[in-house]
N, C-alpha and C positions, 0 to 999 in steps of 0.2 A: 663812818659805818664803813669797815668793809664788805667791800660785792666778792665774789667767788663766781669764776667762770670757768666751768669745768670741759676743756676743749679737747678733743680728742686728737691723736697723730696720725697723721695721713695710713699708714699700714693696719690701724685701727678702725677705722671708717667698713661702715658694713660692707660686704660684698655681694648680697640678697636684700629682694626684697620679699617682703613676707604675708604670704595669702590666708588670709583669715577663712577664709572659703573653705581650706580643707579642714578643720577644725572645728567650726561652729557644729553645733547639739544637729539642727537644723539647718539646712541650707536653704540660699534663698531660694524662692521658687524666680523658676526662667519666665525673659523673659517672651514675649508673644506677638505673633505674626499679625495684625491685626486683621487683615483677608481671611487667615483660616483661623484664627487662633491655637493657630503648632506653635510648639516654642519655637525659634530661631538658634538656626547654628552658626558656627564661625563662618561658612560659606554665606548665609545669609548679609551678616553684618560684615564681610570684606569689601561689599559695594562701597559703602561706605570708611570704613576706620580701616586702617592699617593693618594689615594680616595677624603681626604677631600682639595686635593688642588683641585682637578678638578673641584670637585662643588663650588672651588672659584675663579677658572678662568672662568666660566661660570654665574656666578651670578650675574645678571645684577637690581638685585630689592632691594639687601638691603645694605642701607649706611654704617654700622657699624655691624662692623665681631668680639666677641668676643676675646680675645686673649687666649689660653688655659694657664689655670694657673701654667701647670710646664714649659711654656717655660716663663711667665709673670716671672716667677720666676725665670728665667735663665733669663731675662734681668735684674733684680735688679745686680744681679754681678758687672753689670758698665752703665747702666744707670739711669739718664738721663746723656747727653754726653751737651760739656759745649755750652750755644751763647755765642761768645765772639765781641763785640765792637774791629773793626781793628783801634783802634787811629793812630796806627807806621802807617798803610800805607796810609791813610788818610792825614797824617802827609807831608809824602813823594808824593804824589799825587798836593798835597795844593788843593786840591779837597773839594768844599760844602758837594759832597755828606757823608751820614752816612751808612756805610760796617758793618754790620754785614757776620760773616760766623760761621755755623752750623759746629763742630769738632768733625767727625766723624772716623778723628786718631787714637781717646785714645780709641777706643774701641780693646778688643782681636784681634788680628790681624792684628789687625795697617788702617780696611776698617770697609766701610758702612755694608760690605757681609755678614757679624754673623747676623745678624738680620733675615733673611728670610731662613739662613745655618737651625738656633736652629727649626724654625718654621719647616723646611722639612722634617727633622732629627727625628723631637719628632711624626709627621702626620708618618711615611715610619714606624717607629718603633713600631707606637701604635697599626700598622692592621699589626703586624708580620714579617715585613719585616728586614731581616738579610744583606744585601745588596744594598749602591747606588752607581750612578758613576754619571759621572759628566764631565763639559767640564771647560776649565779655560784657558784667554788669559795668563795676568802680572800674574797671581798668586793670586791675593787677595781672587778670591773666591772661589780657590780650598784648601789654605788654612782654607779658616772659612767651608768651608763645612766637608776638612777634620777631623777638630777640633770640630766641631758639631759630627759628627758620631763618634768620639770615648767617645763624653760624653754620649750617650744614644746608646753604647756598638753596634758601626753598624759598618761594616766593607767598605772601602770604594778604589773606582780606579776612577783614578782622569788621564783623557786625558790633556796635556798640550798644547798648539800650540807651533811646533815646534823651531820657532825662537824668540817664551820669552822664553822660557825657556832654549834660547843658551845665552839670553838675559841677565835673571835672574835665574843665576841658584839659590839660596837661596832660591827660593818660591820655588821649590821642593822639595828640606833638609828643609824645614818644615813640606809641607806636608807629607811629608818619615817621620818626627819625630813624627806625631799624627796615625802614620801608614796606611795613605796610601799609596796605590801600586798607581805610577806615572810615566806614559807611556808618551812617542813626539809624536805629532800628525802632520802630516800625519806617519801611522804605518801601522807598517806588522802584525799585531794581530788582526785586522777584516780584511772583507771583502770590507768596504769602504776604507778604508785608502791601502790595496793593490791595489786597482784599481786607485786610486789617485795617487800614487806614480808609475803606471805603465804609466799614461798620461805624468806628469810630475815628474820625477825622483828626481828635485831639487825644489820643491815644500816646499816653508816654512812651511805652516797650514797655517790656519785661523777658527777663533772660528767653521765658518763652516764647516772644515773638523771633531774639534774634536769634536766637537755634532755630527756630523754621526759616530762617534766610538762607542762613550759612550750610543748613543742611540741602538745604536749594540749590544754593551754587556749585557745593561738593559733587552734587550727584547728575548737574548738565553742565562740569565742568572739565575737559580730558585732565590725563594724566590727573587727578586732584582727593584728598582726602579729608575726610572731617575730624576736627580735635576737637574734646571739651576739653573744659576744665578742672571740672566734678564730676558729682552723682556715679558715673558709671564706674566699676568694680576696678576696673584696670589703671585708674587716673588716681583713687583711692591706694591701690598696692605701690603706686611709683612713690604715695607719699611716703608710705611705713619709713622709710630711709631719717625720717624724720626721731618715729618714738623709740627706732631703733638706739640711734645714736642717744636718743635722750632716756633710755634704759642704762646703756654703758655709763654714760655723765652721773645718773642718779646712784652709779655702785658707787660711781668714785667720791663723790661724798657721805655714801656711808647713810643713804636713807633712799626708802622705796615708797612710792607714795598709796597715799589709804584715796585721793579724790585726781582726780587726770579730768580734766576740762577742755572742750575749743569753742569758738561759736562753732552756727552751723548755718551753711544756706546748699549744699546738697551735698557735703560730707565729706570732700577730699583733706583738709588739715582736722577734720576732726578725727576720723579714721586716721588719718597719716600718722599722727598722736595716741593716740586710741589702742588701735589694735594692737598689737607688738605688745603690749603690756595688760592689754584684752586676753590674750591666750595664757597668760596663770593664771586667771579666772576659771579658764577654762579647762586648762587643761593641769591648773598644779590645787586648784582649788583657794587658790587668794582673793579676797575679798574686796578689792579696789570700787570705790564705785566710780562710776562714769557718765557726765552729763553734762548731754552739747545744745548751747548758748543760742537762742534765735527769737528773732526779733520779734513783741507783741504784734507787729501791723502781719507778720505773715508765720504764722505758728505752725508747721504742718504736724511738725511732732508731737504739739500737748494738744490742737484741735481737730489737726486732718484725719482722714479716714483709710484706713490700708483697703488698697483697691487694686486693682491696674489700673495702670492713666498712661496717656502719654507721657513722653519727657520734655514734648511743646508745647505750643497753640497750637500750629494747623495739623500737628499729627503726623506728622510726616517719620516718625522715630515709631518703633515698636512698641505695645505696649508694654509696661513696668508695673513691677506689685512694689507697690512704696504707698507709703504717709502720704498723702495730697489735698491739696484744697481743689483741685479741679486744674485744670490745665486750660481753662479761660481764666483763671484766676488774675484780678490784673490787682498788685500788687498797689502800699502807698506808695508817696516820694519820699522814704525815710533813707538817709546816705548812707546806712549801712546796702550800699549798689550789689555787693555780693551774694547776700544774703535775701533778696528780695525775688526769691523761686517757691513755685508753686508745692514742689515736689521733694520726697527724701532719696536717698540711693535705694540700693535695694539692698544688701550689704547691712545696712546700719536700722533701714526698716526692718529687718526679719530680727536682727539683734534684739531692738527697741519691742518690736513683738513676746519677745521671748521675755521680758526684763532682763536680761546682761546691760541695760544702760537706760538714762533716763534726759527726757527734754524738758531743760525750763525754757520758757521765754520773758524776755524782759523790755519794759519802754524803752525809747529813744533817751528823756531824758535820762537816765536809770543809768544810761552806757555813756554820757556825757559826760552826767559825774565823775563814775571811775576811771574814765581817760584822764579828767583834769587831775585827779587825786596821783593817777598813776606814773602823770607825766611832771608833777611836781615833786613826785620821791624818786623816780625813777631817772629821770632827768628824759625820755624815752615819748614820743608824741604816737600814739596808736592808732590803726587805721580805725574809724568806725565801727568793723568788722571783730575786729580783735577783739575791741573794746566791750561787745558781749563779753565775752571770754574773762573781761578781769572784772566785769559785774559781778558773775555765777561766781569766782572765784572771794571777788568784797564778801558778798553773801555771805560763802562758808567761813571762813573766814570769823564773820562779826559768829558765827556760830559757835565755832570756837573757844571766841572772846566769853559766850554765856554761859557753856556750859566746861569750862577750865579744859577742855579737850588739846592736846599735842597730835596735833594732826599735820602729815603732810601734805601738801595742795600744789599741785603740777598744771598747770595749762602753759597752750599755746601761744603765743606773739606771733599774731603766723602774718605780720606785718606793719607796716608804722604806713601814719599817717599825712605825710610834710606835704605829700599833695592833695590834701582834704581839707586845707586849713581854712575854705572857705567855709566848708560847715563847721570848723570852731568860731572862725566870729557870729555864722546866726546863734550859734549857743550861744556866746558871751554877751551876746546884743539882747539876749532873752527871746528873738523867734524863731524857736525849732517847738515846737508843738508834740506829744505823741497821741499814735495812732495806732485803733486796738482796734481787733479782727473783729469782725462785726458777725 
């Protein structure tokens, strides 16, 4: 079966990121200072994040943000990534649907995360920062940030969710290979970590606990900035390089997606693929459907509430307007560590509220069934996170089989699963179970 890979030439790469905030019919509500409940400004955020990231975070007027030349140069080392027609998967499903996937697994470190890590470290270095901190779940973001920090000569400290560190020990090895200091969260190295362990000595950790510890370190360390791998607006902005490439590549294929799907933890890879296509729904009247696939064990989009909530467990962040399960939520120990986050990004939350996209929650076992089928047809072992997008794609393809509709489906293969093989071992041995949100 012929596999077509649509790859752009270097001169065709996007030179700007797309800022969907400028085109949204309803702008996201502003983040609030938890002390006085007033909207935060660039100055309020700048003691935590690189200044240019703060400007991008709150920019609701400029639809196009130039990619700095040095970042664009780094992108050319590995971009564009292939857009692939999944003929073998289509054949296995016996579906009339045309299935395409954007293969971000071929990036350095094996996931889409490097796209924003390079940008954030560039901005940090440009303003004289020497140290960066961050959190990570499964470790894709931590690995990408550690590499990007080494590229720009920065020191990196990473707090990795403790249960994910135990499930995927090689990810922390990768971070240390690039020179980062890695600590399991919650830990005894911060006030926030000590408080969490005091209340629950066996706490397995969550992205909320790791964010609290990384933020505390950033605000108590000289010449240090905090970086984030998802959730915030500027992170999704940097990831739109994915969708902008895919838009050009779909045109090369002579098709346009009826359905766009990506897995969902905080929103970075979903927004990165979906937002450039969604602008045509908003501005041009296109009718593409957008699905964010989240774990049944952590379903903030389908079962959460829209309200102001903290982005971390200790309450160090501004209050964010988002769909949330509550910042004290302790997620089940599913293997999709990058999706074990209590809240959704502000942009995605507003888009969901306005009916421009939908969430779909998927049980753990269904994601591994989908991953096995994808691996055996397309020859790529996907990350457990990405397998949520594959499972949602299979659902849509099966609907097409039932109705006879020849829809075009595009999903984001956000990362490979070659460092997640212990999870596959457990699935193959029958040791994995579903966890449903109560």
